[in-house]
N, C-alpha and C positions, 0 to 999 in steps of 0.2 A: 079566609074568615069563615067560621062555622056559625050558623044560626044559634043564637042564644040558647033556644029550645033544646039543642042537640049538643050543646058544650059539655065538657067533662065526661065524654063518653068514649074518648079515644079516636074519634073521627079524623080530627086534624093529624094526628100522629100516623093513622092509617094512610091518609093522603100523601103526607110527606114521604113515607117509606115507599109508596107506590111510585111517586114521581122520581125518587131517587133510583129506583130499580129499572124505571122506564129509560132513564137517562143513561145509566151504566149500560143498559143492554143495547143501546144505540150507538155506543162506542164513545160516549162522551167521557171526559177525564175530571171534569169540575163542574160545580153548580154554584151560580152566584143568585144571591138575593139582596134586596134592601129591606130594612125592618126599622121600626122605632126602638129606641131605647129600652123599653120595658119588656121587649120580646127577645132580646140578646141572648138571654141564659136559656130560653125555650129552644132557640135555634141551635145553640151550641150543643144541647142533647142530642141533636141529630148530626152532629159531626162538623157544624159549621164554625168557621174561625172569623171573629170580629176583624175587620181590615181598618176600623176606623169611620170616621164621619163621611159620607157620601157626598158627591158634588150635586146631587139630586136636592132640588129645593121644591119638589111637588107638595102643593098644599102649604106652603110656607112652613113646612115641618122640617125637623132634624132626622135625617135618616143615616142608618149605618150600612156598609156593605159587609156582606158576609159571603164567605166562600167555603165550599165543602168538596174534599177530593173524593172521587168515586172509586 
């Protein structure tokens, strides 16, 4: 989450790419995250693939598991 004052400036994208680079350089093969439905397309833009509804029930919300190959 990026503070609303700083949204729409590419900060989240820079963070996503940085985290992906760090994981890849650490020898990781995949990255996994959970997100709400309205963010699925956003994460797909970073190479994540929707794996369907997560078993997570955090906050009584519906979450989706997303996986990206590195």
